[in-house]
KEPA-983197 format. One record per residue (C-alpha): z, y, x; residue number from 1. Coordinates in nm, 4 decimals. Example, Ala and Ser with C-alpha at 12.3 -4.5 7.8 and 13.67 -1.06 7.14 Angstrom:
2
{{0.7800,-0.4500,1.2300},1},
{{0.7140,-0.1060,1.3670},2},
END
This chain:
497
{{-9.7811,-4.7510,-8.6700},1},
{{-9.5329,-4.8195,-8.9431},2},
{{-9.1501,-4.7748,-8.8514},3},
{{-8.9910,-5.1130,-8.8239},4},
{{-8.6753,-5.2173,-8.9700},5},
{{-8.6237,-5.5649,-8.7930},6},
{{-8.2751,-5.4568,-8.6933},7},
{{-8.0390,-5.7906,-8.7219},8},
{{-7.7797,-5.7786,-8.9791},9},
{{-7.6008,-6.0457,-8.8377},10},
{{-7.3613,-5.9127,-8.5539},11},
{{-7.2752,-6.1102,-8.2384},12},
{{-6.9106,-5.9859,-8.3450},13},
{{-6.9183,-6.1690,-8.6675},14},
{{-6.9372,-6.5265,-8.4902},15},
{{-6.6375,-6.7728,-8.5681},16},
{{-6.4581,-6.8719,-8.2240},17},
{{-6.4519,-7.1923,-8.3700},18},
{{-6.7456,-7.3536,-8.4749},19},
{{-6.5494,-7.6189,-8.6868},20},
{{-6.5719,-7.4480,-9.0241},21},
{{-6.5698,-7.5731,-9.3549},22},
{{-6.8169,-7.4939,-9.6042},23},
{{-6.7081,-7.5779,-9.9002},24},
{{-6.5662,-7.8897,-10.1287},25},
{{-6.9389,-7.9674,-10.2556},26},
{{-7.1136,-7.9360,-9.9282},27},
{{-7.0747,-8.1091,-9.5837},28},
{{-6.8203,-8.0213,-9.3188},29},
{{-6.9773,-7.8637,-9.0126},30},
{{-6.7823,-7.9972,-8.6954},31},
{{-6.8321,-8.0080,-8.3255},32},
{{-7.0873,-8.2659,-8.2491},33},
{{-7.2018,-8.4596,-7.9421},34},
{{-7.6049,-8.3169,-7.8733},35},
{{-7.7018,-8.6834,-7.8948},36},
{{-7.6095,-8.7143,-8.2971},37},
{{-7.8514,-8.4423,-8.3799},38},
{{-8.1416,-8.7050,-8.3981},39},
{{-8.1318,-8.9519,-8.6720},40},
{{-8.5051,-8.9790,-8.7780},41},
{{-8.6084,-9.2732,-8.5236},42},
{{-8.3527,-9.5155,-8.6479},43},
{{-8.4844,-9.4710,-9.0222},44},
{{-8.8352,-9.4682,-8.9426},45},
{{-8.8734,-9.7286,-8.6539},46},
{{-8.9929,-9.6777,-8.2872},47},
{{-9.2954,-9.6374,-8.1337},48},
{{-9.4172,-9.7462,-7.7622},49},
{{-9.6517,-9.5782,-7.4873},50},
{{-10.0096,-9.8143,-7.5641},51},
{{-10.2359,-9.6528,-7.2740},52},
{{-10.3791,-9.9125,-7.1071},53},
{{-10.6055,-9.9389,-6.8052},54},
{{-10.9330,-10.0735,-6.7678},55},
{{-10.9673,-10.3648,-6.4844},56},
{{-11.3365,-10.3991,-6.5069},57},
{{-11.6061,-10.2196,-6.2198},58},
{{-11.7557,-9.9174,-6.3836},59},
{{-12.1532,-9.9073,-6.3912},60},
{{-12.3603,-9.6878,-6.1618},61},
{{-12.2758,-9.3391,-6.2534},62},
{{-12.5246,-9.1116,-6.4465},63},
{{-12.4708,-8.8355,-6.2517},64},
{{-12.2011,-8.5332,-6.1753},65},
{{-12.0011,-8.3143,-6.4199},66},
{{-11.8504,-8.0254,-6.2642},67},
{{-11.5990,-7.7997,-6.5119},68},
{{-11.4365,-7.5042,-6.4802},69},
{{-11.0680,-7.5047,-6.6143},70},
{{-10.9578,-7.1612,-6.7288},71},
{{-10.6134,-7.0389,-6.8663},72},
{{-10.2235,-7.0859,-6.7658},73},
{{-10.1108,-7.4251,-6.6343},74},
{{-10.1662,-7.6048,-6.9953},75},
{{-10.4558,-7.4982,-7.1239},76},
{{-10.6130,-7.5965,-6.7651},77},
{{-10.4581,-7.9613,-6.8407},78},
{{-10.6282,-7.9606,-7.1687},79},
{{-10.9647,-7.8846,-7.0119},80},
{{-10.8988,-8.1545,-6.7132},81},
{{-10.7976,-8.4742,-7.0061},82},
{{-11.1047,-8.3501,-7.2042},83},
{{-11.3298,-8.3721,-6.8722},84},
{{-11.2000,-8.7321,-6.7748},85},
{{-11.2944,-8.8182,-7.1669},86},
{{-11.6540,-8.6407,-7.1242},87},
{{-11.7121,-8.7879,-6.8137},88},
{{-11.5727,-9.1746,-6.9066},89},
{{-11.7897,-9.1110,-7.2336},90},
{{-12.0740,-9.0438,-7.0492},91},
{{-12.0410,-9.2786,-6.7659},92},
{{-12.0476,-8.9907,-6.5277},93},
{{-11.8681,-8.8970,-6.2146},94},
{{-11.6233,-8.6236,-6.2668},95},
{{-11.5990,-8.3623,-5.9699},96},
{{-11.2024,-8.2583,-5.9673},97},
{{-11.1829,-7.9298,-6.2270},98},
{{-11.1850,-7.6179,-6.0544},99},
{{-10.9066,-7.3650,-6.1570},100},
{{-11.0342,-7.0760,-6.2397},101},
{{-10.8628,-6.7419,-6.1375},102},
{{-10.7604,-6.5306,-6.4227},103},
{{-10.6347,-6.1525,-6.4279},104},
{{-10.3355,-6.2098,-6.6179},105},
{{-10.1765,-6.5358,-6.4880},106},
{{-10.3106,-6.4669,-6.1568},107},
{{-10.2522,-6.7714,-5.9753},108},
{{-10.5216,-6.8954,-5.7191},109},
{{-10.3699,-7.2657,-5.7074},110},
{{-10.5982,-7.5391,-5.7133},111},
{{-10.5704,-7.8972,-5.8472},112},
{{-10.3987,-8.0552,-5.5957},113},
{{-10.1320,-7.8037,-5.5568},114},
{{-10.0280,-7.8807,-5.9268},115},
{{-10.0991,-8.2160,-5.9593},116},
{{-10.1067,-8.5156,-5.7315},117},
{{-10.5099,-8.5802,-5.6501},118},
{{-10.4695,-8.8975,-5.5137},119},
{{-10.2485,-9.0489,-5.7974},120},
{{-10.5126,-8.9139,-5.9952},121},
{{-10.8057,-9.0643,-5.8564},122},
{{-10.6491,-9.3903,-5.8129},123},
{{-10.5507,-9.4144,-6.1792},124},
{{-10.8797,-9.3351,-6.3312},125},
{{-11.1035,-9.5281,-6.0830},126},
{{-11.1540,-9.8519,-6.3129},127},
{{-11.2182,-9.6072,-6.6656},128},
{{-11.3522,-9.2521,-6.4683},129},
{{-11.5417,-9.2384,-6.1149},130},
{{-11.3452,-8.8707,-5.9565},131},
{{-11.4649,-8.6948,-5.6478},132},
{{-11.3609,-8.3956,-5.4932},133},
{{-11.7401,-8.2793,-5.4216},134},
{{-12.0748,-8.3435,-5.5099},135},
{{-12.2953,-8.5135,-5.2093},136},
{{-12.4441,-8.2478,-5.0121},137},
{{-12.7993,-8.4255,-5.0644},138},
{{-12.7910,-8.2931,-5.4350},139},
{{-12.7056,-8.0087,-5.3674},140},
{{-12.9416,-7.9302,-5.1675},141},
{{-13.1519,-7.9528,-5.4738},142},
{{-12.9498,-7.6191,-5.5728},143},
{{-12.9115,-7.4347,-5.2501},144},
{{-12.6010,-7.5560,-5.1754},145},
{{-12.4571,-7.3082,-5.4322},146},
{{-12.3200,-7.4229,-5.7726},147},
{{-12.3970,-7.1164,-5.9638},148},
{{-12.7911,-7.2371,-5.9172},149},
{{-12.6818,-7.5552,-6.1029},150},
{{-12.7642,-7.5937,-6.4781},151},
{{-12.4711,-7.4179,-6.7115},152},
{{-12.3559,-7.5648,-7.0496},153},
{{-12.2411,-7.2675,-7.2702},154},
{{-12.0620,-7.5325,-7.5079},155},
{{-11.9090,-7.4228,-7.8230},156},
{{-11.5785,-7.4661,-7.8604},157},
{{-11.4281,-7.7709,-8.0886},158},
{{-11.7881,-7.9238,-8.0355},159},
{{-11.7758,-8.2840,-8.1195},160},
{{-11.8302,-8.5808,-7.8658},161},
{{-12.1808,-8.6850,-8.0206},162},
{{-12.3362,-8.3083,-7.9063},163},
{{-12.2237,-8.4448,-7.5460},164},
{{-12.4137,-8.7660,-7.5928},165},
{{-12.6784,-8.5994,-7.7628},166},
{{-12.7428,-8.2700,-7.5478},167},
{{-12.5425,-8.3155,-7.2519},168},
{{-12.6288,-8.6764,-7.1387},169},
{{-13.0373,-8.6188,-7.1450},170},
{{-12.9605,-8.3309,-6.8857},171},
{{-12.7436,-8.4798,-6.6779},172},
{{-12.9871,-8.7967,-6.6393},173},
{{-13.2502,-8.5779,-6.5621},174},
{{-13.0395,-8.3316,-6.3461},175},
{{-12.7858,-8.5555,-6.1862},176},
{{-12.5324,-8.2602,-6.2142},177},
{{-12.4518,-8.0061,-6.4666},178},
{{-12.1898,-7.7437,-6.4865},179},
{{-11.9510,-7.6775,-6.7703},180},
{{-11.7611,-7.3390,-6.7974},181},
{{-11.5460,-7.2115,-6.9472},182},
{{-11.4150,-7.5427,-7.0284},183},
{{-11.0947,-7.5074,-7.2417},184},
{{-11.1236,-7.6391,-7.5884},185},
{{-11.4876,-7.7418,-7.5817},186},
{{-11.3798,-8.1206,-7.6870},187},
{{-11.3264,-8.1732,-8.0924},188},
{{-10.9854,-8.3480,-8.1461},189},
{{-11.1567,-8.5827,-8.4343},190},
{{-11.2898,-8.8407,-8.1692},191},
{{-11.3774,-9.2075,-8.1678},192},
{{-11.1171,-9.4259,-8.0361},193},
{{-11.2882,-9.4687,-7.6806},194},
{{-11.2521,-9.1024,-7.6084},195},
{{-10.8808,-9.0738,-7.7563},196},
{{-10.7953,-9.3902,-7.5032},197},
{{-10.9093,-9.1598,-7.2139},198},
{{-10.7568,-8.8612,-7.3296},199},
{{-10.4300,-9.0351,-7.3558},200},
{{-10.4918,-9.2090,-6.9886},201},
{{-10.5490,-8.8712,-6.8490},202},
{{-10.2869,-8.6998,-6.9905},203},
{{-9.9960,-8.9550,-6.9861},204},
{{-10.0596,-9.1817,-6.6905},205},
{{-10.3044,-8.9659,-6.4590},206},
{{-10.1770,-8.6314,-6.4404},207},
{{-9.8686,-8.6108,-6.2406},208},
{{-9.7343,-8.3028,-6.0886},209},
{{-9.7908,-8.2808,-5.7133},210},
{{-9.4658,-8.3768,-5.4430},211},
{{-9.3323,-8.0956,-5.4191},212},
{{-9.3433,-7.9848,-5.8191},213},
{{-9.1910,-8.3054,-5.8664},214},
{{-8.9193,-8.3192,-5.6107},215},
{{-8.7887,-7.9952,-5.7146},216},
{{-8.8188,-8.0595,-6.0574},217},
{{-8.5953,-8.3941,-6.0121},218},
{{-8.3636,-8.2156,-5.8848},219},
{{-8.2986,-7.9182,-6.1331},220},
{{-8.2783,-8.1844,-6.3759},221},
{{-7.9980,-8.3937,-6.1954},222},
{{-7.8445,-8.0822,-6.1593},223},
{{-7.8769,-8.0026,-6.5601},224},
{{-7.7039,-8.3002,-6.5932},225},
{{-7.4118,-8.2752,-6.3974},226},
{{-7.3768,-7.8858,-6.5633},227},
{{-7.3366,-8.0921,-6.8534},228},
{{-7.0707,-8.3815,-6.8368},229},
{{-6.8603,-8.2335,-7.1082},230},
{{-7.2037,-8.3453,-7.3245},231},
{{-7.2735,-8.6613,-7.1305},232},
{{-7.5302,-8.5348,-6.8924},233},
{{-7.7359,-8.3810,-7.2294},234},
{{-7.8341,-8.0559,-7.2188},235},
{{-8.0659,-7.8450,-7.4556},236},
{{-8.3759,-7.6588,-7.3213},237},
{{-8.5228,-7.3556,-7.4667},238},
{{-8.8678,-7.2183,-7.4105},239},
{{-8.7903,-6.8327,-7.4854},240},
{{-9.1274,-6.6125,-7.4787},241},
{{-8.9743,-6.2574,-7.4223},242},
{{-9.1838,-6.1366,-7.1169},243},
{{-9.3042,-5.7764,-7.1122},244},
{{-9.6879,-5.9018,-7.1677},245},
{{-9.5414,-6.1089,-7.4796},246},
{{-9.3502,-5.8477,-7.6274},247},
{{-9.6315,-5.5935,-7.5943},248},
{{-9.8938,-5.8263,-7.7214},249},
{{-9.7267,-5.8974,-8.0173},250},
{{-9.6963,-5.5373,-8.1581},251},
{{-9.3916,-5.6320,-8.2791},252},
{{-9.0788,-5.3444,-8.2608},253},
{{-8.7515,-5.4143,-8.1628},254},
{{-8.4733,-5.1533,-8.0533},255},
{{-8.7301,-4.9309,-8.1326},256},
{{-8.6329,-4.7024,-7.8650},257},
{{-8.8230,-4.4244,-7.6430},258},
{{-8.8341,-4.6276,-7.3074},259},
{{-8.9415,-4.9894,-7.5275},260},
{{-9.2259,-4.7668,-7.6611},261},
{{-9.3615,-4.6394,-7.3334},262},
{{-9.3255,-4.9524,-7.1428},263},
{{-9.5594,-5.1240,-7.4520},264},
{{-9.7650,-4.8787,-7.4710},265},
{{-9.8334,-4.9235,-7.0689},266},
{{-9.8495,-5.2919,-7.0695},267},
{{-10.0742,-5.3081,-7.3277},268},
{{-10.2938,-5.0731,-7.1309},269},
{{-10.2739,-5.2605,-6.8179},270},
{{-10.3405,-5.6136,-6.9621},271},
{{-10.5688,-5.5478,-7.2673},272},
{{-10.7594,-5.1834,-7.2072},273},
{{-10.8545,-5.0086,-7.4971},274},
{{-10.7736,-5.3655,-7.7374},275},
{{-10.4909,-5.2289,-7.9415},276},
{{-10.5901,-4.8274,-7.9379},277},
{{-10.9545,-4.8988,-8.0859},278},
{{-11.0407,-4.6572,-8.3837},279},
{{-10.9687,-4.8063,-8.7141},280},
{{-10.7183,-5.0373,-8.5961},281},
{{-10.4111,-5.0518,-8.7975},282},
{{-10.0483,-5.2157,-8.6470},283},
{{-9.8125,-5.2811,-8.8964},284},
{{-9.4763,-5.4426,-8.6763},285},
{{-9.2910,-5.4808,-8.9977},286},
{{-9.5809,-5.7277,-9.1534},287},
{{-9.6216,-5.8651,-8.8356},288},
{{-9.2221,-5.9732,-8.8391},289},
{{-9.2184,-6.0728,-9.1799},290},
{{-9.4996,-6.3556,-9.1026},291},
{{-9.2937,-6.4712,-8.8369},292},
{{-9.5183,-6.3466,-8.5681},293},
{{-9.2790,-6.1701,-8.3564},294},
{{-9.1153,-6.3503,-8.0716},295},
{{-8.7851,-6.4256,-8.0900},296},
{{-8.5178,-6.1593,-7.8893},297},
{{-8.2094,-6.3743,-7.6861},298},
{{-7.9827,-6.2344,-7.8964},299},
{{-8.2085,-6.4088,-8.2054},300},
{{-8.2067,-6.7302,-8.0269},301},
{{-7.8548,-6.7387,-7.9529},302},
{{-7.7595,-6.6905,-8.3430},303},
{{-8.0055,-6.9657,-8.4428},304},
{{-7.8515,-7.2069,-8.2037},305},
{{-7.4896,-7.0933,-8.3131},306},
{{-7.6039,-7.1093,-8.6740},307},
{{-7.7837,-7.4485,-8.5743},308},
{{-7.4253,-7.6045,-8.4593},309},
{{-7.4643,-7.5835,-8.1032},310},
{{-7.1221,-7.4902,-7.9289},311},
{{-7.0229,-7.2302,-7.6758},312},
{{-6.9821,-7.5216,-7.4370},313},
{{-7.3262,-7.6593,-7.4724},314},
{{-7.5430,-7.6356,-7.1408},315},
{{-7.8662,-7.4736,-7.2056},316},
{{-8.1835,-7.4639,-6.9774},317},
{{-8.3821,-7.1482,-7.0210},318},
{{-8.7574,-7.1671,-6.9327},319},
{{-8.9163,-6.8528,-6.9450},320},
{{-9.0941,-6.5542,-6.6923},321},
{{-8.9291,-6.2339,-6.6225},322},
{{-8.7657,-6.1316,-6.9709},323},
{{-8.8135,-5.8119,-7.0521},324},
{{-8.5528,-5.5726,-6.9688},325},
{{-8.3417,-5.8848,-6.8857},326},
{{-7.9955,-5.7141,-6.8264},327},
{{-7.9865,-5.5467,-7.1732},328},
{{-8.1455,-5.8376,-7.4017},329},
{{-8.0112,-6.1324,-7.2168},330},
{{-7.6513,-6.0396,-7.2290},331},
{{-7.5539,-6.1292,-7.5711},332},
{{-7.7311,-6.4849,-7.5295},333},
{{-7.5108,-6.5266,-7.1971},334},
{{-7.2395,-6.4346,-7.4199},335},
{{-7.2693,-6.6674,-7.6659},336},
{{-7.3701,-6.9898,-7.3986},337},
{{-7.2465,-6.8922,-7.0917},338},
{{-7.3489,-7.2459,-6.9541},339},
{{-7.6940,-7.1214,-6.9551},340},
{{-7.9181,-7.1739,-6.6432},341},
{{-8.2675,-7.0669,-6.5401},342},
{{-8.4433,-7.2580,-6.2611},343},
{{-8.3553,-6.9133,-6.0474},344},
{{-7.9987,-6.9944,-6.1218},345},
{{-8.0015,-7.3789,-6.0257},346},
{{-8.2135,-7.3427,-5.7709},347},
{{-8.2021,-7.1242,-5.3894},348},
{{-8.4106,-6.8330,-5.3082},349},
{{-8.5356,-7.1056,-5.0310},350},
{{-8.5941,-7.3729,-5.2825},351},
{{-8.8194,-7.2114,-5.4930},352},
{{-8.9976,-6.9640,-5.1926},353},
{{-9.2925,-7.2123,-5.1880},354},
{{-9.3697,-7.1710,-5.5863},355},
{{-9.2439,-6.8197,-5.6975},356},
{{-9.5628,-6.5974,-5.6180},357},
{{-9.7516,-6.8600,-5.8614},358},
{{-9.7196,-6.8740,-6.1911},359},
{{-9.8440,-7.2090,-6.2879},360},
{{-9.6474,-7.3657,-6.0159},361},
{{-9.3140,-7.2334,-6.1678},362},
{{-9.4369,-7.3263,-6.5193},363},
{{-9.4740,-7.6973,-6.4027},364},
{{-9.0843,-7.7071,-6.3034},365},
{{-8.9768,-7.5177,-6.6424},366},
{{-9.1459,-7.8156,-6.7835},367},
{{-9.0439,-8.0732,-6.6014},368},
{{-8.6837,-7.9687,-6.6823},369},
{{-8.7916,-7.9347,-7.0689},370},
{{-8.9423,-8.2534,-7.0762},371},
{{-8.5982,-8.4596,-6.9711},372},
{{-8.3669,-8.2690,-7.1881},373},
{{-8.1774,-8.4168,-7.5181},374},
{{-8.3197,-8.1061,-7.7329},375},
{{-8.5995,-7.8883,-7.6857},376},
{{-8.6210,-7.5514,-7.8594},377},
{{-8.9573,-7.3987,-7.9249},378},
{{-8.9170,-7.0088,-8.0006},379},
{{-9.3131,-6.9186,-8.0035},380},
{{-9.6529,-7.1188,-8.0314},381},
{{-9.8462,-7.1831,-7.7295},382},
{{-9.9942,-7.4899,-7.5009},383},
{{-9.6453,-7.4920,-7.3138},384},
{{-9.4428,-7.6319,-7.6550},385},
{{-9.7733,-7.8148,-7.7708},386},
{{-9.8214,-8.0243,-7.4719},387},
{{-9.4148,-8.0744,-7.4315},388},
{{-9.4200,-8.1933,-7.8256},389},
{{-9.6318,-8.4522,-7.7397},390},
{{-9.5069,-8.5450,-7.4253},391},
{{-9.1790,-8.5941,-7.5401},392},
{{-9.2926,-8.8078,-7.8763},393},
{{-9.4349,-9.0307,-7.6128},394},
{{-9.1390,-9.0955,-7.3919},395},
{{-8.8958,-9.0785,-7.6731},396},
{{-9.0047,-9.3641,-7.9072},397},
{{-9.2398,-9.1064,-8.0834},398},
{{-9.0030,-8.8553,-8.1696},399},
{{-9.0314,-8.5037,-8.0201},400},
{{-8.6353,-8.4378,-8.0055},401},
{{-8.7937,-8.0944,-8.0584},402},
{{-8.6471,-7.7715,-8.3181},403},
{{-8.9388,-7.5809,-8.4256},404},
{{-8.7817,-7.3228,-8.6660},405},
{{-8.9426,-7.1855,-8.9560},406},
{{-8.9658,-6.7778,-8.8294},407},
{{-9.0429,-6.6297,-9.1501},408},
{{-8.7225,-6.7688,-9.2907},409},
{{-8.5339,-6.6860,-8.9851},410},
{{-8.6700,-6.3193,-9.0310},411},
{{-8.5330,-6.2997,-9.3773},412},
{{-8.2223,-6.4144,-9.3142},413},
{{-8.1805,-6.1645,-8.9955},414},
{{-8.2658,-5.9105,-9.1978},415},
{{-8.0366,-6.0039,-9.4870},416},
{{-7.7522,-5.7085,-9.5485},417},
{{-7.5958,-5.9560,-9.8076},418},
{{-7.5589,-6.2553,-9.6168},419},
{{-7.2352,-6.4305,-9.4703},420},
{{-7.1696,-6.6884,-9.1605},421},
{{-7.1211,-6.9469,-9.3556},422},
{{-7.4679,-6.9051,-9.5627},423},
{{-7.6507,-6.8295,-9.2897},424},
{{-7.5305,-7.1117,-9.0759},425},
{{-7.5982,-7.3689,-9.3806},426},
{{-7.9678,-7.2373,-9.3876},427},
{{-8.0065,-7.3105,-9.0203},428},
{{-7.8334,-7.6343,-9.0747},429},
{{-8.1126,-7.7503,-9.3193},430},
{{-8.3642,-7.6024,-9.0826},431},
{{-8.2404,-7.8098,-8.7653},432},
{{-8.2438,-8.1119,-8.9927},433},
{{-8.6449,-8.0332,-9.1018},434},
{{-8.7279,-8.0132,-8.7425},435},
{{-8.5698,-8.3901,-8.6936},436},
{{-8.7708,-8.5216,-9.0527},437},
{{-9.0825,-8.3882,-8.8448},438},
{{-9.0159,-8.5345,-8.5388},439},
{{-9.1987,-8.8559,-8.6049},440},
{{-9.5717,-8.7687,-8.7365},441},
{{-9.8894,-8.9358,-8.6964},442},
{{-10.2096,-8.6985,-8.5515},443},
{{-10.4155,-8.6159,-8.8584},444},
{{-10.8138,-8.6268,-8.7917},445},
{{-10.8072,-8.2173,-8.6498},446},
{{-10.4548,-8.2271,-8.4784},447},
{{-10.4124,-8.2012,-8.0901},448},
{{-10.3539,-8.5621,-7.9460},449},
{{-10.1401,-8.3400,-7.6786},450},
{{-9.8791,-8.3043,-7.9655},451},
{{-9.9550,-8.5966,-8.1868},452},
{{-9.9794,-8.9073,-7.9483},453},
{{-9.9323,-9.1287,-8.2334},454},
{{-10.1155,-9.3639,-8.3271},455},
{{-10.4172,-9.3107,-8.0596},456},
{{-10.1564,-9.3255,-7.7331},457},
{{-9.8588,-9.5141,-7.8863},458},
{{-9.8291,-9.8345,-8.1179},459},
{{-9.5356,-9.9377,-8.3265},460},
{{-9.2897,-10.1177,-8.1402},461},
{{-9.3079,-10.4392,-8.3345},462},
{{-9.6395,-10.4420,-8.3362},463},
{{-9.7236,-10.3074,-7.9775},464},
{{-9.9115,-10.6466,-7.8744},465},
{{-10.1581,-10.6722,-8.1335},466},
{{-10.2076,-10.2610,-8.1422},467},
{{-10.3057,-10.2821,-7.7625},468},
{{-10.5257,-10.6013,-7.7545},469},
{{-10.7204,-10.4213,-8.0629},470},
{{-10.7328,-10.0706,-7.8609},471},
{{-10.8496,-10.2381,-7.5512},472},
{{-11.1399,-10.4407,-7.7285},473},
{{-11.2422,-10.1084,-7.9587},474},
{{-11.2747,-9.8938,-7.6497},475},
{{-11.4452,-10.1506,-7.4695},476},
{{-11.7141,-10.2106,-7.7357},477},
{{-11.7637,-9.8351,-7.8067},478},
{{-11.8090,-9.7284,-7.4633},479},
{{-12.1666,-9.5163,-7.3984},480},
{{-12.1078,-9.6548,-7.0568},481},
{{-12.2226,-9.9977,-7.1367},482},
{{-12.5124,-9.8415,-7.3650},483},
{{-12.6942,-9.6398,-7.1558},484},
{{-12.9237,-9.8463,-6.9549},485},
{{-13.1942,-9.8028,-7.2135},486},
{{-13.1231,-9.4384,-7.2674},487},
{{-13.1507,-9.4028,-6.8548},488},
{{-13.4450,-9.5475,-6.8858},489},
{{-13.6141,-9.3783,-7.1778},490},
{{-13.5091,-9.0401,-6.9810},491},
{{-13.6883,-9.1200,-6.6809},492},
{{-13.9548,-9.2207,-6.8365},493},
{{-13.9885,-8.9183,-7.0722},494},
{{-13.8634,-8.6792,-6.7510},495},
{{-14.2083,-8.8584,-6.5788},496},
{{-14.4337,-8.7904,-6.8470},497},
END
């Protein structure tokens, strides 16, 4: 490995005591501002409103049962669930409550009903997709009552909905039960309106966290608002990815000490045996940092937020797992933002007892508190910020109210030995402004509908009535459920032949 030179040139000691610093006469003045003044774009571009409609018609006879295994963490599983709803609805199939696959990294045995309100999920979808908790025994007897004997489709990632119609549907009509495992990312984001409507319905209407998670999540939101009275109850949430496994997987070097080196070697071997020590593999931490691929440290997050104009009295909720070497790495962030909280500091041990050994349930609590913050700051990619980006757009008039920093630029700024605080702050305010301008974005063909709900899940506020009517008509007219009668007859006759 090449030596890393990613030490911070801007030191915490250089932070001015008062953030009301005037840059120069030709530039704007940086003053203490309320958090609520950050977002300006929605008022220029016009707001959007949710446009997700449930069907009021009864469903035709089901073509069979689809069983999927949702792999990954909380939000990768959420992708699987929403896509499964869309596929089942498109094929006029009955969806079995998805099975959450146990993973050696997340080590969470939680089932669907532990994370989500299963009864609400089934009821919300009842006129669009049939959902059951198990396949009837008379059908399973054909497979020895063993799901592993059911035909499993090994579907390529990002397959089109046409593939499901042309390849999966005939087998479903023949067997009446099919299995798809694994199912994460097995459906293309570029899909017709009928598919997108079902994805929207599943993600924004049907999937509601279970009662225990909702109760504690809403309690922590209220506690954060009370602790943010100085800012009118508004707080900033930050998704910090500086857990040991993330630091190890990144192959970046931070303090570069002997202990860090030993810790990272051990963590990589535990989680990814041999992956990083294959012959011929060259790891260049400096290049990784310059490309913006290193997770931000707590110190870097603090400097970034102060540079963006957030003052010392800003209330911050930190969403994360167990921070690597927390006693040392978190100290400067806490010094810059003493009003910083986590679910562990907001809730008692007794309140968290039912969740703390389950990573997905703990992530769901973080998700809830981040969802209702005035500002959400993402510091690393992944499904958690991608889903929050879209969910916040859905709730807040189409604007994500999310700061997504340019990490390549940040690396250059942090490593610049000649930059002063005023110049640094000017650059960071521009970066913050860019996040505002990108807050409202329309989905392009290959973008994730879970990050970009406009226009598939939302309508222009002034055109809501017309767009709602058109979307409902389009969905009904293009539904495969209304076009499977002939296909069913053809399949039966060819099967008999």
